[in-house]
C-alpha positions as CSV (number, residue, x, y, z in Angstrom):
1,M,-25.4,-12.0,12.6
2,K,-22.1,-11.1,14.3
3,M,-19.1,-13.0,13.1
4,S,-16.9,-15.0,15.4
5,E,-13.3,-13.9,15.7
6,K,-12.2,-17.0,13.7
7,N,-14.5,-16.1,10.8
8,K,-13.4,-12.4,10.9
9,H,-9.8,-13.6,10.7
10,L,-10.7,-15.9,7.7
11,M,-12.5,-13.0,6.0
12,K,-9.5,-10.8,6.4
13,V,-7.2,-13.5,5.0
14,A,-9.6,-13.8,2.0
15,Y,-9.6,-10.1,1.4
16,T,-5.9,-10.0,1.8
17,G,-5.6,-12.5,-1.0
18,L,-8.0,-10.4,-3.1
19,M,-5.9,-7.3,-2.5
20,A,-2.7,-9.1,-3.4
21,A,-4.3,-10.1,-6.7
22,L,-5.3,-6.5,-7.3
23,C,-1.8,-5.4,-6.5
24,Y,-0.5,-7.8,-9.1
25,V,-3.0,-6.6,-11.7
26,G,-2.1,-3.0,-10.9
27,Y,1.5,-3.8,-11.6
28,A,0.7,-5.6,-14.8
29,I,-1.2,-2.6,-16.3
30,F,2.0,-0.6,-16.6
31,P,4.9,-3.0,-16.5
32,A,7.5,-0.4,-17.6
33,L,10.9,0.6,-16.3
34,N,12.4,4.0,-16.6
35,A,16.1,4.7,-17.1
36,S,16.9,4.5,-13.4
37,G,15.2,1.1,-13.0
38,T,12.1,2.4,-11.2
39,K,9.0,0.4,-12.1
40,I,6.0,2.5,-13.3
41,H,2.8,0.9,-12.1
42,I,-0.4,1.5,-10.0
43,G,0.1,-1.6,-7.7
44,N,0.9,0.6,-4.8
45,A,-2.6,2.1,-5.0
46,F,-4.0,-1.3,-3.9
47,V,-1.4,-1.5,-1.1
48,V,-2.9,1.8,0.2
49,L,-6.4,0.6,-0.4
50,G,-5.7,-2.6,1.4
51,A,-4.2,-0.9,4.4
52,L,-7.1,1.6,4.6
53,L,-9.7,-1.2,4.5
54,L,-7.9,-4.0,6.3
55,G,-5.3,-2.3,8.5
56,G,-1.6,-2.0,8.1
57,T,-0.6,-5.6,8.6
58,Y,-3.0,-7.2,6.2
59,G,-2.8,-4.4,3.7
60,G,1.0,-4.5,3.8
61,L,1.1,-8.2,3.4
62,A,-1.2,-8.0,0.4
63,G,1.1,-5.6,-1.3
64,A,4.2,-7.5,-0.3
65,I,2.9,-10.8,-1.6
66,G,1.2,-9.4,-4.8
67,L,4.0,-7.2,-5.9
68,S,6.8,-9.6,-5.0
69,L,5.0,-12.2,-7.1
70,A,4.7,-9.6,-9.9
71,D,8.5,-9.1,-9.7
72,I,9.1,-12.9,-9.9
73,L,6.8,-13.5,-12.8
74,G,7.8,-10.3,-14.6
75,G,11.5,-11.3,-14.7
76,F,12.7,-9.2,-11.7
77,A,13.1,-12.1,-9.2
78,M,16.2,-10.5,-7.7
79,S,14.3,-7.4,-6.6
80,A,11.5,-9.4,-5.0
81,P,12.9,-9.4,-1.5
82,R,13.4,-5.6,-1.6
83,T,9.9,-5.2,-3.0
84,F,8.5,-7.4,-0.2
85,I,10.1,-5.1,2.5
86,C,9.1,-1.8,0.8
87,K,5.4,-2.8,0.2
88,L,5.0,-4.2,3.7
89,V,6.3,-0.9,5.1
90,I,3.9,1.1,2.9
91,G,1.0,-0.8,4.4
92,L,2.3,-0.6,7.9
93,V,2.7,3.2,7.7
94,V,-0.6,3.8,6.0
95,G,-2.3,1.6,8.6
96,L,-0.5,3.3,11.5
97,V,-1.7,6.7,10.4
98,A,-5.1,5.7,9.3
99,H,-6.2,3.4,12.1
100,K,-3.9,4.0,15.1
101,I,-3.6,7.8,14.8
102,A,-6.8,8.9,13.0
103,N,-9.1,5.9,13.8
104,I,-10.8,6.2,10.4
105,S,-12.6,2.9,10.9
106,H,-14.8,4.7,13.5
107,N,-17.7,7.0,12.7
108,H,-16.4,10.3,11.5
109,P,-17.5,13.1,9.2
110,K,-16.7,12.5,5.5
111,A,-14.3,15.5,5.4
112,Y,-12.3,13.9,8.3
113,I,-12.2,10.6,6.5
114,T,-11.1,12.1,3.3
115,K,-8.3,14.2,5.0
116,W,-6.9,11.3,6.9
117,A,-7.1,8.8,4.1
118,A,-5.1,11.2,2.0
119,I,-2.6,11.9,4.8
120,S,-2.2,8.2,5.4
121,A,-1.6,7.4,1.7
122,I,0.9,10.3,1.3
123,S,2.7,9.2,4.5
124,G,3.1,5.6,3.3
125,L,4.2,6.4,-0.2
126,A,6.5,9.2,1.0
127,V,8.3,6.8,3.2
128,N,8.6,4.5,0.3
129,C,10.2,7.2,-1.8
130,V,13.1,7.3,0.7
131,L,13.1,3.6,1.7
132,E,13.2,2.1,-1.8
133,P,16.5,3.7,-2.9
134,A,18.0,3.3,0.6
135,I,17.3,-0.5,0.6
136,K,18.5,-0.7,-2.9
137,Y,21.8,1.0,-2.0
138,L,22.4,-1.2,1.0
139,W,21.5,-4.3,-1.1
140,F,24.0,-3.5,-3.8
141,T,26.6,-2.4,-1.3
142,L,26.5,-5.1,1.3
143,L,24.6,-8.1,0.0
144,T,25.2,-8.3,-3.7
145,P,27.9,-5.7,-4.5
146,N,27.3,-3.9,-7.7
147,A,29.0,-0.5,-7.9
148,E,26.9,0.8,-10.8
149,K,23.6,-0.1,-9.3
150,A,24.7,1.2,-5.8
151,A,25.7,4.5,-7.4
152,S,22.3,4.8,-9.1
153,A,20.5,4.1,-5.8
154,I,22.5,6.7,-3.8
155,N,21.9,9.3,-6.5
156,A,18.2,8.7,-6.2
157,F,18.5,8.8,-2.4
158,V,20.3,12.1,-2.4
159,A,17.8,13.5,-4.8
160,I,15.0,12.1,-2.5
161,T,13.6,10.2,-5.4
162,T,13.4,9.9,-9.2
163,Y,10.6,11.5,-11.2
164,A,9.1,8.1,-11.9
165,T,8.9,7.4,-8.2
166,L,7.2,10.8,-7.5
167,I,4.7,10.1,-10.3
168,N,4.1,6.7,-8.9
169,A,3.6,8.1,-5.4
170,V,1.1,10.9,-6.4
171,T,-0.8,8.7,-8.8
172,N,-1.1,5.8,-6.4
173,S,-2.1,8.1,-3.6
174,I,-5.0,9.5,-5.6
175,I,-6.2,6.2,-6.9
176,G,-6.0,4.5,-3.5
177,V,-7.8,7.3,-1.7
178,V,-10.5,7.7,-4.3
179,A,-11.1,3.9,-4.4
180,Y,-11.4,3.8,-0.6
181,L,-13.8,6.7,-0.4
182,A,-16.0,5.0,-3.1
183,L,-15.9,1.6,-1.4
184,R,-16.3,2.7,2.2
185,P,-20.0,3.6,2.2
186,V,-20.9,0.6,0.1
187,L,-19.0,-1.8,2.4
188,F,-20.5,0.0,5.4
189,K,-24.1,-0.4,4.1
190,T,-23.6,-4.1,3.4
191,G,-22.2,-4.7,6.8
192,L,-18.8,-5.8,5.5
193,L,-16.7,-2.8,6.6
194,S,-17.4,-3.4,10.3
195,E,-16.2,-7.0,9.9
196,I,-13.0,-6.4,7.9
197,G,-12.0,-3.0,9.4
198,S,-10.3,-2.4,12.7
199,A,-13.4,-1.2,14.6
200,S,-17.1,-1.4,14.6
201,F,-19.4,1.3,13.3
202,P,-22.5,2.8,14.9
203,K,-25.6,2.2,12.9
204,K,-25.5,5.6,11.0
205,E,-22.4,7.2,9.7
206,A,-22.0,11.0,9.9
207,A,-22.8,12.7,6.6
208,V,-20.5,15.7,6.8
């Protein structure tokens, strides 16, 4: 039975809550800080996964809510606003590339889906590598001046990113894409992907 628009929206909201919880759990697995203050975790993988499954807005909100909450509960409440912005942008960029440019919620060969899922994840997390230190620099320069933290942020910005951020980006891209490729056929067969994704599928998905 085809869902009404209201029920589709409610299902997306429910899945957004689930993805937010997974983002929090992904953060809690590796709640570590490196010397530059970059958090090492796999929460971003679930931001990517949420954006691939639900679209950029819902996926981004899931990451923004889940990882901002993780900051607050983990003792980093001051960084929660910056986290909210960065994770929302990750989701929006992943969703833009995956669903607006590549239309991966439509029927496509598996190779096409794999390629564009990877490109989408890399795009979102690459933007984050630049956006995170840039926002941190502006934050500690304009909003809550702190010369030492601003200097640390600009050093990371000039160097593109810290090693920890690069490791985060690569690891989270791989995990997010692998999870999506594993879940996509299952959700499609059960009829859920056509409801929570951004487009309907034909009855049989291309195999290659």
